[in-house]
C-alpha positions in Angstrom: 4.3 -3.7 -16.6 5.9 -3.0 -13.2 6.7 -5.9 -11.0 4.7 -6.0 -7.7 7.3 -6.9 -5.0 4.7 -8.5 -2.6 2.4 -10.4 -5.0 -0.9 -11.7 -3.8 -0.1 -14.8 -1.8 -2.3 -15.5 1.2 0.2 -14.1 3.8 0.2 -10.8 1.8 -3.6 -10.6 1.5 -3.8 -11.4 5.2 -2.0 -8.1 5.8 -4.0 -6.2 3.3 -7.3 -7.3 4.8 -6.4 -5.6 8.1 -6.3 -2.2 6.4 -9.2 0.2 6.9 -9.9 3.8 6.1 -9.3 4.6 9.8 -5.9 3.0 10.1 -4.6 3.7 6.6 -6.3 6.8 5.3 -7.2 9.0 8.3 -5.5 12.0 6.7 -8.1 11.9 3.9 -11.3 11.3 5.9 -12.0 14.9 7.0 -12.1 15.9 3.3 -14.8 13.3 2.2 -18.5 14.0 2.0 -21.6 12.2 0.6 -21.9 12.5 -3.2 -18.2 12.7 -4.1 -17.0 10.4 -6.9 -13.9 8.5 -5.9 -11.3 6.3 -7.6 -9.2 4.0 -5.5 -6.0 2.9 -7.3 -4.4 -0.3 -6.1 -7.5 -1.4 -4.2 -6.4 -5.0 -3.4 -9.0 -6.9 -1.5 -11.0 -3.7 -1.1 -11.2 -3.1 2.6 -10.1 0.5 2.4 -12.2 1.0 -0.8 -15.4 -0.2 0.9 -14.8 2.0 3.9 -14.3 5.1 1.7 -17.4 4.2 -0.4 -19.5 4.4 2.8 -18.3 7.9 3.4 -19.0 9.2 -0.1 -22.2 7.3 -0.9 -24.2 7.9 -3.1 -21.1 9.0 -5.0 -19.7 6.7 -7.6 -16.7 4.6 -6.4 -14.3 2.6 -8.6 -11.6 0.3 -7.2 -8.7 -0.6 -9.6 -5.9 -3.1 -9.2 -3.2 -4.1 -11.6 -4.0 -7.8 -10.9 -7.4 -9.5 -11.1 -6.3 -11.9 -8.2 -7.8 -9.9 -5.3 -10.8 -8.4 -7.1 -13.2 -11.3 -6.6 -12.7 -11.0 -2.8 -13.1 -7.2 -3.0 -16.4 -7.6 -4.8 -17.7 -10.2 -2.3 -16.8 -7.8 0.5 -18.7 -4.9 -1.0 -21.7 -7.2 -1.6 -21.7 -8.4 2.0 -21.5 -4.8 3.3 -24.1 -3.6 0.9 -21.9 -0.9 -0.5 -21.9 0.1 -4.2 -18.4 -0.2 -5.6 -17.2 -1.2 -9.1 -13.9 -3.2 -9.1 -11.8 -3.6 -12.3 -8.3 -4.3 -13.5 -6.6 -1.1 -14.4 -3.2 0.5 -15.3 -2.2 3.5 -13.2 -0.2 4.9 -16.1 -3.2 4.7 -18.5 -6.5 5.1 -16.5 -9.6 4.2 -18.5 -11.4 7.4 -17.4 -11.9 10.7 -19.1 -10.2 13.9 -18.0 -11.8 15.6 -14.9 -14.1 12.7 -14.1 -13.7 12.0 -10.4 -13.5 14.2 -7.3 -11.0 12.1 -5.3 -8.2 9.8 -6.4 -6.8 7.7 -3.6 -3.7 5.4 -3.7 -2.4 3.6 -0.7 1.0 1.9 -0.8 1.1 2.2 -4.6 3.8 4.7 -5.6 6.5 2.7 -3.8 6.0 -0.2 -6.3 6.2 1.8 -9.5 9.1 2.5 -11.8 7.7 5.9 -12.7 5.7 7.3 -9.8 5.8 10.8 -11.3 4.1 9.6 -14.4 1.5 7.9 -12.2 0.8 11.1 -10.3 0.3 13.0 -13.5 -2.2 10.4 -14.8 -4.1 10.4 -11.5 -4.3 14.2 -11.6 -5.5 14.0 -15.1 -8.7 12.2 -14.1 -9.3 14.4 -11.1 -11.7 17.3 -11.4 -10.4 20.9 -10.8 -10.6 21.5 -7.1 -10.5 17.8 -6.4 -8.1 15.9 -4.3 -5.3 13.4 -5.0 -4.4 11.4 -1.8 -1.4 9.1 -1.6 0.2 7.3 1.4 3.4 5.2 1.3 5.6 3.5 3.8 9.3 4.5 4.3 10.9 1.1 4.9 14.3 2.6 6.0 12.4 4.3 8.9 11.0 1.0 10.1 12.3 0.2 13.6 11.8 -2.6 16.1 12.7 -4.1 19.4 14.3 -6.4 20.4 17.2 -6.0 18.0 17.7 -9.0 15.8 20.3 -9.4 13.0 17.8 -11.5 11.1 15.4 -8.6 10.9 18.3 -6.3 9.9 18.9 -8.7 7.0 15.2 -8.9 6.1 15.1 -5.1 5.7 18.3 -5.1 3.6 17.0 -7.9 1.4 13.5 -6.4 1.0 15.1 -3.1 -0.1 17.3 -4.9 -2.6 14.5 -6.8 -4.1 12.3 -3.7 -4.4 15.1 -1.8 -6.1 15.8 -4.7 -8.4 12.2 -4.2 -9.5 12.9 -0.6 -10.2 10.8 0.5 -7.3 11.5 2.7 -4.3 10.9 1.1 -0.8 11.6 4.5 1.0 8.8 6.2 -0.9 7.3 8.0 2.1 10.0 10.7 2.2 9.8 11.3 -1.5 6.1 12.0 -2.0 6.5 15.8 -2.0 9.4 15.7 -4.5 7.5 13.4 -6.8 4.4 15.6 -6.7 6.5 18.7 -7.6 8.2 16.8 -10.4 4.7 16.0 -11.7 3.9 19.7 -11.8 1.6 19.5 -8.7 2.5 22.3 -6.2 -0.6 22.7 -4.0 0.3 19.9 -1.6 -0.1 19.2 2.1 2.3 16.7 3.5 1.9 14.7 6.7 3.1 11.5 8.3 1.5 8.7 10.4 2.6 5.3 11.6 1.6 1.8 12.2 2.6 0.3 15.5 2.5 -3.4 16.5 3.1 -4.1 20.2 0.4 -6.2 21.7 0.7 -10.0 21.8 -2.1 -10.3 19.2 -0.5 -7.6 16.9 2.9 -9.2 17.1 1.6 -12.6 16.4 -0.4 -11.4 13.4 2.3 -9.2 11.8 5.1 -11.6 12.6 3.3 -14.6 11.1 2.4 -12.5 8.1 6.0 -11.7 7.3 7.2 -15.1 8.2 4.9 -16.4 5.6 5.9 -13.8 3.0 9.6 -14.5 3.7 9.2 -18.0 2.3 6.1 -18.2 0.2 5.4 -15.0 -1.7 6.4 -13.1 -4.8 9.1 -11.4 -2.7 10.6 -14.8 -1.8 10.6 -16.0 -5.4 12.1 -12.7 -6.6 14.8 -12.7 -3.9 15.9 -16.2 -5.0 15.4 -15.6 -8.7 17.5 -12.4 -8.7 20.3 -14.1 -6.9 20.0 -11.9 -3.8 19.4 -14.7 -1.3 19.6 -18.5 -1.2 16.3 -20.2 -0.3 17.6 -21.5 3.0 18.3 -18.0 4.2 14.6 -17.1 3.7 13.8 -19.7 6.3 16.1 -17.9 8.7 14.4 -14.6 8.0 11.0 -16.3 8.8 12.5 -17.5 12.1 13.6 -14.0 12.9 10.0 -12.7 12.5 8.7 -15.5 14.7 11.3 -14.7 17.4 10.2 -11.1 17.3 6.5 -12.1 17.5 7.2 -14.2 20.6 9.1 -11.6 22.5 7.0 -10.3 25.4 8.6 -6.8 25.0 8.4 -6.8 21.2 7.6 -3.5 19.4 7.6 -2.4 15.8 6.9 0.9 14.2 6.4 1.8 10.5 6.5 5.4 9.4 4.4 6.5 6.4 4.5 9.6 4.3 1.1 11.1 3.3 0.2 13.7 0.7 -3.0 15.6 -0.2 -2.8 17.3 -3.5 -5.4 19.9 -4.5 -5.8 19.6 -8.3 
């Protein structure tokens, strides 16, 4: 099984809960309509899944995650919102669905964590009905940029990329989506890009504290130490760099994402 670089510690879930269909899947929304059956791969705590389910109701929606850890929270969210979603543990390389069984397969920030994203795309396409859509979006970490400049954040990005690649993953996935789709035999593709930007005091505080927490208390932190890529005391220095950035009155950060719509 692939190793998830982030894990599901509270600072990670804090970030995932912020995600909505509007801020993370806007490229897909014009293609949704009531009655479509949708599979959300890598659903996490379900915030995007529930938003998508509202748009395709009364279509069937299934949210899958490789870990059971966030699924209880996802189910609770769907229950509170009164949205019908089935959440389950699943393997993107071996989806427990028949061929041609859903209209849309969505995967947000999934391919970057996989050792074989091409195989995953083939499997997602297998369960998508002819004429259906496969929608994937992944960050490109190397294109992340910030102000003020800080050597501590430079080191954070270097270390994050090293940990991800030690897991056999690709942190700069956004730029590779088209090539992976072509390698999977998927040629009818529409590529786009969008970004997240954190610049207000509230946004900086939220994002900076999230990554300060991840730097010291998450699967990423444990992997960085366990792989011999960083001593534990350096992780505290990275957390301090994130808090310095969050406190900067002129702080700004942008994260570029690649997006791909594949007509199956």
